[in-house]
PAMIZA-236007 format. One record per residue (C-alpha): residue in three letters; x, y, z. Coordinates in steps of 0.05 Angstrom, whole numbers. Layout:
{Ala,{X,Y,Z}};
...
//
This chain:
{Met,{-248,-101,541}};
{Glu,{-184,-125,508}};
{Glu,{-214,-114,439}};
{Arg,{-232,-42,456}};
{Cys,{-161,-30,480}};
{Val,{-132,-57,414}};
{Ile,{-180,-15,373}};
{Ser,{-164,47,415}};
{Gln,{-90,35,404}};
{Leu,{-100,28,329}};
{Gln,{-141,92,328}};
{Asn,{-86,129,365}};
{Lys,{-34,102,316}};
{Ala,{-77,124,257}};
{Arg,{-81,195,285}};
{Leu,{-5,195,293}};
{Ile,{4,172,221}};
{Arg,{-43,227,196}};
{Arg,{-2,278,234}};
{His,{61,253,202}};
{Ile,{29,257,132}};
{Ile,{5,328,141}};
{Thr,{70,351,172}};
{Ile,{117,322,119}};
{Thr,{76,338,58}};
{Thr,{66,410,83}};
{Ala,{141,417,94}};
{Ala,{156,388,26}};
{Gly,{103,431,-8}};
{Ser,{78,370,-46}};
{Gly,{65,297,-38}};
{His,{-8,277,-51}};
{Pro,{-32,282,21}};
{Ser,{-105,265,4}};
{Ser,{-86,199,-28}};
{Ala,{-42,183,31}};
{Leu,{-94,201,83}};
{Ser,{-149,158,53}};
{Ala,{-105,96,62}};
{Val,{-85,107,135}};
{Glu,{-133,58,168}};
{Ile,{-116,4,117}};
{Leu,{-41,8,129}};
{Val,{-48,15,205}};
{Ala,{-91,-48,206}};
{Leu,{-40,-86,164}};
{Tyr,{23,-64,199}};
{Phe,{-1,-54,271}};
{Gly,{-63,-98,274}};
{Gly,{-27,-165,267}};
{Val,{-46,-178,195}};
{Leu,{22,-175,162}};
{Arg,{76,-224,183}};
{His,{139,-182,181}};
{Asp,{202,-164,220}};
{Pro,{230,-93,215}};
{Ser,{297,-118,238}};
{Arg,{300,-165,178}};
{Pro,{267,-129,119}};
{Asp,{291,-185,72}};
{Trp,{266,-243,115}};
{Pro,{246,-295,63}};
{Glu,{182,-316,100}};
{Arg,{155,-245,108}};
{Asp,{88,-225,79}};
{Arg,{93,-174,23}};
{Phe,{56,-108,18}};
{Ile,{55,-69,-47}};
{Leu,{27,2,-52}};
{Ser,{4,2,-124}};
{Lys,{-20,75,-119}};
{Gly,{52,96,-107}};
{His,{37,170,-105}};
{Gly,{4,158,-37}};
{Cys,{72,137,-9}};
{Pro,{74,187,50}};
{Val,{28,140,88}};
{Leu,{73,81,75}};
{Tyr,{135,120,94}};
{Ala,{102,142,159}};
{Val,{80,72,176}};
{Leu,{147,41,160}};
{Ala,{182,93,203}};
{Glu,{135,81,262}};
{Arg,{147,6,255}};
{Gly,{222,17,259}};
{Tyr,{244,2,187}};
{Phe,{283,67,186}};
{Pro,{293,128,231}};
{Leu,{235,175,242}};
{Glu,{282,232,224}};
{Trp,{279,209,152}};
{Leu,{207,232,147}};
{Ser,{226,306,149}};
{Thr,{268,296,86}};
{Leu,{209,276,41}};
{Arg,{221,296,-31}};
{Gln,{286,332,-16}};
{Ile,{346,325,-62}};
{Gly,{385,264,-40}};
{Ser,{330,238,6}};
{Pro,{313,164,2}};
{Leu,{240,184,10}};
{Glu,{224,202,-61}};
{Gly,{158,225,-89}};
{His,{144,154,-110}};
{Pro,{171,94,-70}};
{Asn,{240,68,-91}};
{Met,{252,-2,-64}};
{Leu,{327,5,-75}};
{Arg,{331,61,-24}};
{Val,{280,47,30}};
{Pro,{279,-14,76}};
{Gly,{212,-49,77}};
{Leu,{190,-32,6}};
{Glu,{174,-91,-38}};
{Ala,{165,-53,-104}};
{Ser,{180,13,-137}};
{Thr,{111,38,-157}};
{Gly,{79,100,-185}};
{Ser,{61,81,-255}};
{Leu,{-11,65,-240}};
{Gly,{-41,-3,-253}};
{Gln,{22,-45,-244}};
{Gly,{20,-63,-171}};
{Leu,{-29,-121,-175}};
{Ser,{12,-153,-231}};
{Ile,{75,-146,-188}};
{Gly,{37,-176,-129}};
{Leu,{14,-234,-173}};
{Gly,{87,-247,-191}};
{His,{106,-248,-117}};
{Ala,{49,-295,-102}};
{Leu,{68,-344,-158}};
{Ala,{141,-340,-135}};
{Ala,{120,-363,-66}};
{Arg,{88,-424,-97}};
{Leu,{150,-440,-138}};
{Asp,{195,-430,-78}};
{Gly,{152,-471,-32}};
{Arg,{140,-413,16}};
{Asp,{74,-395,51}};
{Tyr,{78,-319,53}};
{Arg,{19,-277,32}};
{Val,{19,-216,-14}};
{Tyr,{-25,-155,-2}};
{Val,{-34,-102,-56}};
{Leu,{-68,-35,-44}};
{Val,{-98,-7,-108}};
{Gly,{-135,59,-117}};
{Asp,{-205,62,-144}};
{Gly,{-185,112,-198}};
{Glu,{-126,67,-214}};
{Cys,{-176,14,-236}};
{Asp,{-186,53,-300}};
{Glu,{-121,18,-320}};
{Gly,{-134,-47,-358}};
{Gln,{-73,-80,-328}};
{Val,{-109,-84,-261}};
{Trp,{-161,-130,-292}};
{Glu,{-110,-169,-331}};
{Ala,{-76,-185,-265}};
{Ala,{-142,-206,-235}};
{Met,{-154,-253,-294}};
{Gly,{-84,-282,-284}};
{Ala,{-96,-293,-210}};
{Asn,{-160,-331,-226}};
{Lys,{-127,-372,-281}};
{Tyr,{-70,-395,-237}};
{Lys,{-115,-405,-176}};
{Val,{-73,-360,-132}};
{Asp,{-96,-364,-60}};
{Asn,{-43,-322,-26}};
{Leu,{-56,-255,-60}};
{Thr,{-103,-203,-30}};
{Ala,{-123,-141,-69}};
{Ile,{-148,-84,-25}};
{Met,{-182,-24,-57}};
{Asp,{-178,45,-28}};
{Tyr,{-248,65,-50}};
{Asn,{-243,140,-36}};
{His,{-283,160,-98}};
{Tyr,{-232,211,-123}};
{Gln,{-178,212,-176}};
{Gln,{-134,267,-204}};
{Thr,{-185,298,-252}};
{Gly,{-249,290,-212}};
{Tyr,{-300,245,-179}};
{Val,{-289,172,-199}};
{Pro,{-362,157,-218}};
{Glu,{-360,216,-266}};
{Val,{-292,203,-296}};
{Met,{-301,128,-306}};
{Pro,{-356,92,-268}};
{Leu,{-332,28,-234}};
{Glu,{-399,0,-211}};
{Pro,{-421,-54,-204}};
{Leu,{-354,-62,-170}};
{Lys,{-369,-121,-125}};
{Glu,{-396,-162,-183}};
{Lys,{-335,-146,-226}};
{Trp,{-286,-171,-173}};
{Arg,{-329,-231,-155}};
{Ala,{-327,-252,-228}};
{Phe,{-255,-273,-218}};
//
C-alpha cells in the first residue's frame, strides 16, 4: 500500500511538472517543450523519488549528488523540477526566456541555483559528468553523478569518447541515463542516424 502511495505521489508530481512545462513554453513562445516533456518521469524519479542526495537549502553542499542535463535545450523540465524542489521561487518559471531572466533558453549554472553545468552544445554532458566523477575520487568524496543524454545527441562522437574514458578509469559513481524518445531536430532517430544495437554498444564499455 505504501509503494502505491509513493507511485501515486510521483505521478501527480509528474503531471504538475508537465503543466509547468506547457504553461511556461507557451507563454515564452519557444523552449523545446517536446524534449522537456519526454524527460519528466526521469527527473521526477531522481529529484522526488529519493534517488538524488541533495539539499535545496544548500545547493553547493560538497557531498551532494550531481545531475547534469546534457540535452540542455530540454531545460524547462529541469527548471520546473528545481522550482518545485525549492531551489528558487516558482515565480521565476513565468520569466522563461525573457530578457534579464535567469532562466535562459539553455541552462546557465552561474545564474540558477541547483545547476551543475551550463549545457546546450550537444554531446558534452557525459564528459562533464566524467570530470565530476573523477573529481569525487580525487577529493575522497562519495557522491554520485547522473547525466541525462538524448538519443539524438548520441550522434555526437564525444558521448562515446566519454564512455570510453569512464571504462578506462573504472569510474563507478557515474550513471548515464538516455532519454530514448526516438526523435531529434530533423526527424526520427532511426532514420537520421540509427543507434541500434544500443544495449550492446553501451554494454561494450
